[in-house]
PDB file with SEQRES, HELIX, SHEET and CRYST1 records, atoms N, CA, C and O in Angstrom:
SEQRES   1 A   69  MET LYS ILE THR ILE GLU PRO THR ASP GLU LEU TYR GLU          
SEQRES   2 A   69  SER PRO ILE ASP GLY LYS PRO MET CYS ARG ILE TRP LYS          
SEQRES   3 A   69  GLY THR THR ASP LYS GLY THR ALA ILE LYS ALA TYR VAL          
SEQRES   4 A   69  PHE SER ILE VAL PRO ALA ASP ARG GLY LYS THR LEU GLU          
SEQRES   5 A   69  PHE GLU ILE PRO GLN PHE MET LYS ARG SER ARG VAL LYS          
SEQRES   6 A   69  PHE ARG ASN SER                                              
HELIX    1 AA1 GLN A   57  ARG A   61  1                                   5    
SHEET    1 AA1 3 ILE A   3  GLU A  13  0                                        
SHEET    2 AA1 3 PRO A  20  THR A  29 -1                                        
SHEET    3 AA1 3 ALA A  34  VAL A  39 -1                                        
CRYST1    1.000    1.000    1.000  90.00  90.00  90.00 P 1           1          
ATOM      1  N   MET A   1    -130.506  89.329 175.564  1.00  0.00           N  
ATOM      2  CA  MET A   1    -129.534  89.461 176.597  1.00  0.00           C  
ATOM      3  C   MET A   1    -128.700  90.815 176.469  1.00  0.00           C  
ATOM      4  O   MET A   1    -128.292  91.235 175.386  1.00  0.00           O  
ATOM      5  N   LYS A   2    -128.499  91.426 177.640  1.00  0.00           N  
ATOM      6  CA  LYS A   2    -127.699  92.617 177.698  1.00  0.00           C  
ATOM      7  C   LYS A   2    -126.539  92.330 178.555  1.00  0.00           C  
ATOM      8  O   LYS A   2    -126.617  91.564 179.515  1.00  0.00           O  
ATOM      9  N   ILE A   3    -125.299  93.036 178.160  1.00  0.00           N  
ATOM     10  CA  ILE A   3    -124.167  92.815 179.010  1.00  0.00           C  
ATOM     11  C   ILE A   3    -123.564  94.187 179.357  1.00  0.00           C  
ATOM     12  O   ILE A   3    -123.746  95.185 178.660  1.00  0.00           O  
ATOM     13  N   THR A   4    -122.840  94.165 180.478  1.00  0.00           N  
ATOM     14  CA  THR A   4    -122.002  95.281 180.851  1.00  0.00           C  
ATOM     15  C   THR A   4    -120.601  94.804 180.980  1.00  0.00           C  
ATOM     16  O   THR A   4    -120.358  93.898 181.778  1.00  0.00           O  
ATOM     17  N   ILE A   5    -119.688  95.321 180.287  1.00  0.00           N  
ATOM     18  CA  ILE A   5    -118.318  94.834 180.310  1.00  0.00           C  
ATOM     19  C   ILE A   5    -117.287  95.988 180.521  1.00  0.00           C  
ATOM     20  O   ILE A   5    -117.537  97.146 180.186  1.00  0.00           O  
ATOM     21  N   GLU A   6    -116.145  95.611 181.083  1.00  0.00           N  
ATOM     22  CA  GLU A   6    -115.092  96.497 181.307  1.00  0.00           C  
ATOM     23  C   GLU A   6    -113.771  95.980 180.824  1.00  0.00           C  
ATOM     24  O   GLU A   6    -113.517  94.782 180.943  1.00  0.00           O  
ATOM     25  N   PRO A   7    -112.891  96.838 180.270  1.00  0.00           N  
ATOM     26  CA  PRO A   7    -111.619  96.109 179.785  1.00  0.00           C  
ATOM     27  C   PRO A   7    -110.782  95.660 180.905  1.00  0.00           C  
ATOM     28  O   PRO A   7    -110.873  96.169 182.022  1.00  0.00           O  
ATOM     29  N   THR A   8    -110.005  94.756 180.632  1.00  0.00           N  
ATOM     30  CA  THR A   8    -108.911  94.304 181.612  1.00  0.00           C  
ATOM     31  C   THR A   8    -107.513  94.624 180.980  1.00  0.00           C  
ATOM     32  O   THR A   8    -107.387  95.046 179.830  1.00  0.00           O  
ATOM     33  N   ASP A   9    -106.519  94.393 181.805  1.00  0.00           N  
ATOM     34  CA  ASP A   9    -105.121  94.580 181.154  1.00  0.00           C  
ATOM     35  C   ASP A   9    -104.725  93.219 180.492  1.00  0.00           C  
ATOM     36  O   ASP A   9    -103.599  93.122 180.006  1.00  0.00           O  
ATOM     37  N   GLU A  10    -105.559  92.206 180.451  1.00  0.00           N  
ATOM     38  CA  GLU A  10    -105.178  90.935 179.913  1.00  0.00           C  
ATOM     39  C   GLU A  10    -105.424  90.933 178.438  1.00  0.00           C  
ATOM     40  O   GLU A  10    -106.454  91.420 177.974  1.00  0.00           O  
ATOM     41  N   LEU A  11    -104.473  90.379 177.677  1.00  0.00           N  
ATOM     42  CA  LEU A  11    -104.530  90.201 176.257  1.00  0.00           C  
ATOM     43  C   LEU A  11    -104.698  88.729 175.908  1.00  0.00           C  
ATOM     44  O   LEU A  11    -104.060  87.903 176.562  1.00  0.00           O  
ATOM     45  N   TYR A  12    -105.478  88.352 174.962  1.00  0.00           N  
ATOM     46  CA  TYR A  12    -105.549  87.024 174.577  1.00  0.00           C  
ATOM     47  C   TYR A  12    -104.570  86.801 173.446  1.00  0.00           C  
ATOM     48  O   TYR A  12    -104.629  87.480 172.420  1.00  0.00           O  
ATOM     49  N   GLU A  13    -103.668  85.851 173.632  1.00  0.00           N  
ATOM     50  CA  GLU A  13    -102.501  85.510 172.664  1.00  0.00           C  
ATOM     51  C   GLU A  13    -102.935  84.364 171.721  1.00  0.00           C  
ATOM     52  O   GLU A  13    -103.595  83.387 172.073  1.00  0.00           O  
ATOM     53  N   SER A  14    -102.501  84.601 170.545  1.00  0.00           N  
ATOM     54  CA  SER A  14    -102.686  83.516 169.490  1.00  0.00           C  
ATOM     55  C   SER A  14    -102.025  82.161 169.953  1.00  0.00           C  
ATOM     56  O   SER A  14    -100.847  82.142 170.307  1.00  0.00           O  
ATOM     57  N   PRO A  15    -102.772  81.084 169.943  1.00  0.00           N  
ATOM     58  CA  PRO A  15    -102.198  79.869 170.180  1.00  0.00           C  
ATOM     59  C   PRO A  15    -101.168  79.412 169.200  1.00  0.00           C  
ATOM     60  O   PRO A  15    -100.394  78.513 169.528  1.00  0.00           O  
ATOM     61  N   ILE A  16    -101.101  79.973 168.006  1.00  0.00           N  
ATOM     62  CA  ILE A  16    -100.191  79.555 166.944  1.00  0.00           C  
ATOM     63  C   ILE A  16     -98.880  80.310 167.112  1.00  0.00           C  
ATOM     64  O   ILE A  16     -97.849  79.653 167.258  1.00  0.00           O  
ATOM     65  N   ASP A  17     -98.840  81.602 167.102  1.00  0.00           N  
ATOM     66  CA  ASP A  17     -97.503  82.409 167.251  1.00  0.00           C  
ATOM     67  C   ASP A  17     -97.364  83.101 168.510  1.00  0.00           C  
ATOM     68  O   ASP A  17     -96.326  83.754 168.622  1.00  0.00           O  
ATOM     69  N   GLY A  18     -98.223  83.113 169.549  1.00  0.00           N  
ATOM     70  CA  GLY A  18     -98.032  83.763 170.772  1.00  0.00           C  
ATOM     71  C   GLY A  18     -98.188  85.262 170.801  1.00  0.00           C  
ATOM     72  O   GLY A  18     -97.852  85.898 171.800  1.00  0.00           O  
ATOM     73  N   LYS A  19     -98.699  85.854 169.710  1.00  0.00           N  
ATOM     74  CA  LYS A  19     -98.801  87.328 169.571  1.00  0.00           C  
ATOM     75  C   LYS A  19    -100.257  87.693 170.142  1.00  0.00           C  
ATOM     76  O   LYS A  19    -101.199  86.902 170.099  1.00  0.00           O  
ATOM     77  N   PRO A  20    -100.327  88.980 170.678  1.00  0.00           N  
ATOM     78  CA  PRO A  20    -101.617  89.383 171.184  1.00  0.00           C  
ATOM     79  C   PRO A  20    -102.614  89.420 170.087  1.00  0.00           C  
ATOM     80  O   PRO A  20    -102.315  89.918 169.002  1.00  0.00           O  
ATOM     81  N   MET A  21    -103.723  88.943 170.307  1.00  0.00           N  
ATOM     82  CA  MET A  21    -104.803  88.889 169.262  1.00  0.00           C  
ATOM     83  C   MET A  21    -106.063  89.980 169.631  1.00  0.00           C  
ATOM     84  O   MET A  21    -106.629  90.676 168.788  1.00  0.00           O  
ATOM     85  N   CYS A  22    -106.324  89.968 170.878  1.00  0.00           N  
ATOM     86  CA  CYS A  22    -107.439  90.897 171.311  1.00  0.00           C  
ATOM     87  C   CYS A  22    -107.328  91.068 172.880  1.00  0.00           C  
ATOM     88  O   CYS A  22    -106.551  90.432 173.591  1.00  0.00           O  
ATOM     89  N   ARG A  23    -108.196  91.995 173.292  1.00  0.00           N  
ATOM     90  CA  ARG A  23    -108.088  92.220 174.752  1.00  0.00           C  
ATOM     91  C   ARG A  23    -109.367  91.535 175.372  1.00  0.00           C  
ATOM     92  O   ARG A  23    -110.449  91.496 174.787  1.00  0.00           O  
ATOM     93  N   ILE A  24    -109.130  91.004 176.607  1.00  0.00           N  
ATOM     94  CA  ILE A  24    -110.138  90.383 177.351  1.00  0.00           C  
ATOM     95  C   ILE A  24    -110.868  91.435 178.159  1.00  0.00           C  
ATOM     96  O   ILE A  24    -110.240  92.167 178.923  1.00  0.00           O  
ATOM     97  N   TRP A  25    -112.197  91.529 178.009  1.00  0.00           N  
ATOM     98  CA  TRP A  25    -113.040  92.419 178.808  1.00  0.00           C  
ATOM     99  C   TRP A  25    -113.864  91.396 179.717  1.00  0.00           C  
ATOM    100  O   TRP A  25    -114.187  90.289 179.286  1.00  0.00           O  
ATOM    101  N   LYS A  26    -114.187  91.839 181.011  1.00  0.00           N  
ATOM    102  CA  LYS A  26    -114.940  91.052 181.875  1.00  0.00           C  
ATOM    103  C   LYS A  26    -116.306  91.853 182.305  1.00  0.00           C  
ATOM    104  O   LYS A  26    -116.365  93.083 182.323  1.00  0.00           O  
ATOM    105  N   GLY A  27    -117.248  91.103 182.602  1.00  0.00           N  
ATOM    106  CA  GLY A  27    -118.577  91.818 183.011  1.00  0.00           C  
ATOM    107  C   GLY A  27    -119.552  90.808 183.403  1.00  0.00           C  
ATOM    108  O   GLY A  27    -119.226  89.671 183.745  1.00  0.00           O  
ATOM    109  N   THR A  28    -120.859  91.273 183.345  1.00  0.00           N  
ATOM    110  CA  THR A  28    -121.987  90.442 183.754  1.00  0.00           C  
ATOM    111  C   THR A  28    -123.067  90.622 182.691  1.00  0.00           C  
ATOM    112  O   THR A  28    -123.114  91.611 181.960  1.00  0.00           O  
ATOM    113  N   THR A  29    -123.949  89.589 182.646  1.00  0.00           N  
ATOM    114  CA  THR A  29    -125.134  89.758 181.802  1.00  0.00           C  
ATOM    115  C   THR A  29    -126.207  90.489 182.715  1.00  0.00           C  
ATOM    116  O   THR A  29    -125.942  90.640 183.907  1.00  0.00           O  
ATOM    117  N   ASP A  30    -127.349  90.924 182.224  1.00  0.00           N  
ATOM    118  CA  ASP A  30    -128.352  91.589 182.876  1.00  0.00           C  
ATOM    119  C   ASP A  30    -128.969  90.701 183.939  1.00  0.00           C  
ATOM    120  O   ASP A  30    -129.723  91.210 184.768  1.00  0.00           O  
ATOM    121  N   LYS A  31    -128.698  89.416 183.966  1.00  0.00           N  
ATOM    122  CA  LYS A  31    -129.321  88.492 185.033  1.00  0.00           C  
ATOM    123  C   LYS A  31    -128.106  88.033 185.969  1.00  0.00           C  
ATOM    124  O   LYS A  31    -128.240  87.096 186.756  1.00  0.00           O  
ATOM    125  N   GLY A  32    -126.906  88.754 185.834  1.00  0.00           N  
ATOM    126  CA  GLY A  32    -125.876  88.516 186.882  1.00  0.00           C  
ATOM    127  C   GLY A  32    -124.880  87.558 186.552  1.00  0.00           C  
ATOM    128  O   GLY A  32    -123.992  87.339 187.376  1.00  0.00           O  
ATOM    129  N   THR A  33    -124.898  86.889 185.346  1.00  0.00           N  
ATOM    130  CA  THR A  33    -123.951  85.840 185.030  1.00  0.00           C  
ATOM    131  C   THR A  33    -122.730  86.572 184.693  1.00  0.00           C  
ATOM    132  O   THR A  33    -122.768  87.539 183.932  1.00  0.00           O  
ATOM    133  N   ALA A  34    -121.497  86.091 185.304  1.00  0.00           N  
ATOM    134  CA  ALA A  34    -120.185  86.569 184.975  1.00  0.00           C  
ATOM    135  C   ALA A  34    -119.740  86.067 183.637  1.00  0.00           C  
ATOM    136  O   ALA A  34    -119.873  84.886 183.320  1.00  0.00           O  
ATOM    137  N   ILE A  35    -119.174  87.034 182.801  1.00  0.00           N  
ATOM    138  CA  ILE A  35    -118.724  86.631 181.503  1.00  0.00           C  
ATOM    139  C   ILE A  35    -117.407  87.196 181.054  1.00  0.00           C  
ATOM    140  O   ILE A  35    -116.986  88.212 181.609  1.00  0.00           O  
ATOM    141  N   LYS A  36    -116.766  86.656 180.156  1.00  0.00           N  
ATOM    142  CA  LYS A  36    -115.526  87.226 179.517  1.00  0.00           C  
ATOM    143  C   LYS A  36    -115.929  87.543 178.119  1.00  0.00           C  
ATOM    144  O   LYS A  36    -116.705  86.797 177.521  1.00  0.00           O  
ATOM    145  N   ALA A  37    -115.442  88.606 177.579  1.00  0.00           N  
ATOM    146  CA  ALA A  37    -115.574  88.988 176.161  1.00  0.00           C  
ATOM    147  C   ALA A  37    -114.171  89.187 175.493  1.00  0.00           C  
ATOM    148  O   ALA A  37    -113.315  89.884 176.037  1.00  0.00           O  
ATOM    149  N   TYR A  38    -113.971  88.583 174.352  1.00  0.00           N  
ATOM    150  CA  TYR A  38    -112.701  88.721 173.687  1.00  0.00           C  
ATOM    151  C   TYR A  38    -112.829  89.651 172.512  1.00  0.00           C  
ATOM    152  O   TYR A  38    -113.247  89.257 171.424  1.00  0.00           O  
ATOM    153  N   VAL A  39    -112.442  90.967 172.762  1.00  0.00           N  
ATOM    154  CA  VAL A  39    -112.676  92.083 171.928  1.00  0.00           C  
ATOM    155  C   VAL A  39    -111.506  92.465 170.973  1.00  0.00           C  
ATOM    156  O   VAL A  39    -110.461  92.949 171.407  1.00  0.00           O  
ATOM    157  N   PHE A  40    -111.704  92.255 169.813  1.00  0.00           N  
ATOM    158  CA  PHE A  40    -110.708  92.678 168.759  1.00  0.00           C  
ATOM    159  C   PHE A  40    -110.465  94.061 168.540  1.00  0.00           C  
ATOM    160  O   PHE A  40    -109.323  94.485 168.366  1.00  0.00           O  
ATOM    161  N   SER A  41    -111.641  94.912 168.539  1.00  0.00           N  
ATOM    162  CA  SER A  41    -111.620  96.283 168.220  1.00  0.00           C  
ATOM    163  C   SER A  41    -112.844  96.969 168.747  1.00  0.00           C  
ATOM    164  O   SER A  41    -113.946  96.421 168.772  1.00  0.00           O  
ATOM    165  N   ILE A  42    -112.608  98.212 169.175  1.00  0.00           N  
ATOM    166  CA  ILE A  42    -113.760  99.074 169.650  1.00  0.00           C  
ATOM    167  C   ILE A  42    -113.685 100.378 168.771  1.00  0.00           C  
ATOM    168  O   ILE A  42    -112.663 101.060 168.832  1.00  0.00           O  
ATOM    169  N   VAL A  43    -114.672 100.729 168.000  1.00  0.00           N  
ATOM    170  CA  VAL A  43    -114.797 101.879 167.311  1.00  0.00           C  
ATOM    171  C   VAL A  43    -116.063 102.582 167.450  1.00  0.00           C  
ATOM    172  O   VAL A  43    -117.063 101.888 167.633  1.00  0.00           O  
ATOM    173  N   PRO A  44    -116.185 103.853 167.392  1.00  0.00           N  
ATOM    174  CA  PRO A  44    -117.402 104.501 167.556  1.00  0.00           C  
ATOM    175  C   PRO A  44    -118.284 104.332 166.209  1.00  0.00           C  
ATOM    176  O   PRO A  44    -117.808 104.456 165.080  1.00  0.00           O  
ATOM    177  N   ALA A  45    -119.500 104.063 166.459  1.00  0.00           N  
ATOM    178  CA  ALA A  45    -120.446 103.885 165.290  1.00  0.00           C  
ATOM    179  C   ALA A  45    -120.505 105.126 164.455  1.00  0.00           C  
ATOM    180  O   ALA A  45    -120.631 105.038 163.234  1.00  0.00           O  
ATOM    181  N   ASP A  46    -120.423 106.229 165.042  1.00  0.00           N  
ATOM    182  CA  ASP A  46    -120.432 107.588 164.327  1.00  0.00           C  
ATOM    183  C   ASP A  46    -119.038 107.937 163.990  1.00  0.00           C  
ATOM    184  O   ASP A  46    -118.285 108.246 164.914  1.00  0.00           O  
ATOM    185  N   ARG A  47    -118.569 107.923 162.665  1.00  0.00           N  
ATOM    186  CA  ARG A  47    -117.141 108.183 162.244  1.00  0.00           C  
ATOM    187  C   ARG A  47    -116.595 109.511 162.724  1.00  0.00           C  
ATOM    188  O   ARG A  47    -115.393 109.732 162.871  1.00  0.00           O  
ATOM    189  N   GLY A  48    -117.580 110.392 162.963  1.00  0.00           N  
ATOM    190  CA  GLY A  48    -117.202 111.747 163.423  1.00  0.00           C  
ATOM    191  C   GLY A  48    -116.905 111.887 164.875  1.00  0.00           C  
ATOM    192  O   GLY A  48    -116.523 112.966 165.328  1.00  0.00           O  
ATOM    193  N   LYS A  49    -117.075 110.791 165.650  1.00  0.00           N  
ATOM    194  CA  LYS A  49    -116.853 110.808 167.069  1.00  0.00           C  
ATOM    195  C   LYS A  49    -115.520 110.081 167.411  1.00  0.00           C  
ATOM    196  O   LYS A  49    -115.030 109.282 166.612  1.00  0.00           O  
ATOM    197  N   THR A  50    -114.969 110.352 168.548  1.00  0.00           N  
ATOM    198  CA  THR A  50    -113.729 109.709 169.017  1.00  0.00           C  
ATOM    199  C   THR A  50    -113.854 109.036 170.342  1.00  0.00           C  
ATOM    200  O   THR A  50    -114.728 109.451 171.104  1.00  0.00           O  
ATOM    201  N   LEU A  51    -113.053 108.006 170.726  1.00  0.00           N  
ATOM    202  CA  LEU A  51    -113.176 107.442 171.972  1.00  0.00           C  
ATOM    203  C   LEU A  51    -111.867 107.783 172.686  1.00  0.00           C  
ATOM    204  O   LEU A  51    -111.656 107.180 173.739  1.00  0.00           O  
ATOM    205  N   GLU A  52    -110.992 108.632 172.275  1.00  0.00           N  
ATOM    206  CA  GLU A  52    -109.779 108.906 172.810  1.00  0.00           C  
ATOM    207  C   GLU A  52    -109.806 109.319 174.274  1.00  0.00           C  
ATOM    208  O   GLU A  52    -108.911 108.984 175.049  1.00  0.00           O  
ATOM    209  N   PHE A  53    -110.864 110.063 174.641  1.00  0.00           N  
ATOM    210  CA  PHE A  53    -110.853 110.491 176.151  1.00  0.00           C  
ATOM    211  C   PHE A  53    -111.604 109.489 176.963  1.00  0.00           C  
ATOM    212  O   PHE A  53    -111.782 109.741 178.154  1.00  0.00           O  
ATOM    213  N   GLU A  54    -112.066 108.373 176.448  1.00  0.00           N  
ATOM    214  CA  GLU A  54    -112.876 107.413 177.217  1.00  0.00           C  
ATOM    215  C   GLU A  54    -111.926 106.091 177.422  1.00  0.00           C  
ATOM    216  O   GLU A  54    -112.253 105.210 178.218  1.00  0.00           O  
ATOM    217  N   ILE A  55    -110.885 106.030 176.747  1.00  0.00           N  
ATOM    218  CA  ILE A  55    -110.087 104.764 176.811  1.00  0.00           C  
ATOM    219  C   ILE A  55    -109.244 104.911 177.988  1.00  0.00           C  
ATOM    220  O   ILE A  55    -108.612 105.954 178.157  1.00  0.00           O  
ATOM    221  N   PRO A  56    -109.178 103.830 178.913  1.00  0.00           N  
ATOM    222  CA  PRO A  56    -108.343 103.844 180.040  1.00  0.00           C  
ATOM    223  C   PRO A  56    -106.955 103.967 179.713  1.00  0.00           C  
ATOM    224  O   PRO A  56    -106.568 103.530 178.629  1.00  0.00           O  
ATOM    225  N   GLN A  57    -106.139 104.519 180.530  1.00  0.00           N  
ATOM    226  CA  GLN A  57    -104.760 104.806 180.329  1.00  0.00           C  
ATOM    227  C   GLN A  57    -103.909 103.410 180.026  1.00  0.00           C  
ATOM    228  O   GLN A  57    -103.041 103.358 179.155  1.00  0.00           O  
ATOM    229  N   PHE A  58    -104.229 102.441 180.754  1.00  0.00           N  
ATOM    230  CA  PHE A  58    -103.535 101.168 180.563  1.00  0.00           C  
ATOM    231  C   PHE A  58    -103.710 100.619 179.083  1.00  0.00           C  
ATOM    232  O   PHE A  58    -102.834  99.952 178.533  1.00  0.00           O  
ATOM    233  N   MET A  59    -104.778 100.919 178.553  1.00  0.00           N  
ATOM    234  CA  MET A  59    -105.106 100.566 177.158  1.00  0.00           C  
ATOM    235  C   MET A  59    -104.317 101.334 176.119  1.00  0.00           C  
ATOM    236  O   MET A  59    -103.878 100.784 175.109  1.00  0.00           O  
ATOM    237  N   LYS A  60    -104.140 102.679 176.401  1.00  0.00           N  
ATOM    238  CA  LYS A  60    -103.385 103.537 175.572  1.00  0.00           C  
ATOM    239  C   LYS A  60    -101.871 103.078 175.544  1.00  0.00           C  
ATOM    240  O   LYS A  60    -101.235 103.138 174.491  1.00  0.00           O  
ATOM    241  N   ARG A  61    -101.351 102.656 176.621  1.00  0.00           N  
ATOM    242  CA  ARG A  61     -99.869 102.110 176.598  1.00  0.00           C  
ATOM    243  C   ARG A  61     -99.662 100.819 175.900  1.00  0.00           C  
ATOM    244  O   ARG A  61     -98.561 100.497 175.453  1.00  0.00           O  
ATOM    245  N   SER A  62    -100.811 100.019 175.801  1.00  0.00           N  
ATOM    246  CA  SER A  62    -100.589  98.655 175.324  1.00  0.00           C  
ATOM    247  C   SER A  62    -101.286  98.461 173.997  1.00  0.00           C  
ATOM    248  O   SER A  62    -101.539  97.307 173.653  1.00  0.00           O  
ATOM    249  N   ARG A  63    -101.631  99.503 173.197  1.00  0.00           N  
ATOM    250  CA  ARG A  63    -102.254  99.229 172.037  1.00  0.00           C  
ATOM    251  C   ARG A  63    -101.402  98.404 171.045  1.00  0.00           C  
ATOM    252  O   ARG A  63    -100.203  98.620 170.864  1.00  0.00           O  
ATOM    253  N   VAL A  64    -102.109  97.446 170.420  1.00  0.00           N  
ATOM    254  CA  VAL A  64    -101.454  96.459 169.617  1.00  0.00           C  
ATOM    255  C   VAL A  64    -101.692  96.941 168.215  1.00  0.00           C  
ATOM    256  O   VAL A  64    -102.834  97.218 167.848  1.00  0.00           O  
ATOM    257  N   LYS A  65    -100.664  97.051 167.426  1.00  0.00           N  
ATOM    258  CA  LYS A  65    -100.844  97.415 166.057  1.00  0.00           C  
ATOM    259  C   LYS A  65    -100.819  96.056 165.106  1.00  0.00           C  
ATOM    260  O   LYS A  65    -100.053  95.114 165.308  1.00  0.00           O  
ATOM    261  N   PHE A  66    -101.700  96.116 164.136  1.00  0.00           N  
ATOM    262  CA  PHE A  66    -101.929  95.014 163.273  1.00  0.00           C  
ATOM    263  C   PHE A  66    -101.577  95.458 161.876  1.00  0.00           C  
ATOM    264  O   PHE A  66    -101.971  96.550 161.468  1.00  0.00           O  
ATOM    265  N   ARG A  67    -100.841  94.642 161.120  1.00  0.00           N  
ATOM    266  CA  ARG A  67    -100.603  94.928 159.674  1.00  0.00           C  
ATOM    267  C   ARG A  67    -101.751  94.438 158.981  1.00  0.00           C  
ATOM    268  O   ARG A  67    -102.330  93.445 159.420  1.00  0.00           O  
ATOM    269  N   ASN A  68    -102.167  95.046 157.896  1.00  0.00           N  
ATOM    270  CA  ASN A  68    -103.043  94.539 156.845  1.00  0.00           C  
ATOM    271  C   ASN A  68    -102.428  93.410 156.034  1.00  0.00           C  
ATOM    272  O   ASN A  68    -101.341  93.579 155.481  1.00  0.00           O  
ATOM    273  N   SER A  69    -103.076  92.294 155.951  1.00  0.00           N  
ATOM    274  CA  SER A  69    -102.518  91.262 155.192  1.00  0.00           C  
ATOM    275  C   SER A  69    -102.597  91.556 153.671  1.00  0.00           C  
ATOM    276  O   SER A  69    -102.148  90.744 152.861  1.00  0.00           O  
TER     277      SER A  69                                                      
END                                                                             
């Protein structure tokens, strides 16, 4: 299965403490089935690359910072 997804401005909130956990992305499968994806993180596979210029503006404004436990 292949999917095509795009970010939304929706954040999935933890049912325990109500804090944002991940961003909801929406899209379709290669056969046309509508899907939602709950994406925690997007990073380039090549550490020498950056996604800075590809991230939509609304995602830059709402970046969620997580502390390491």
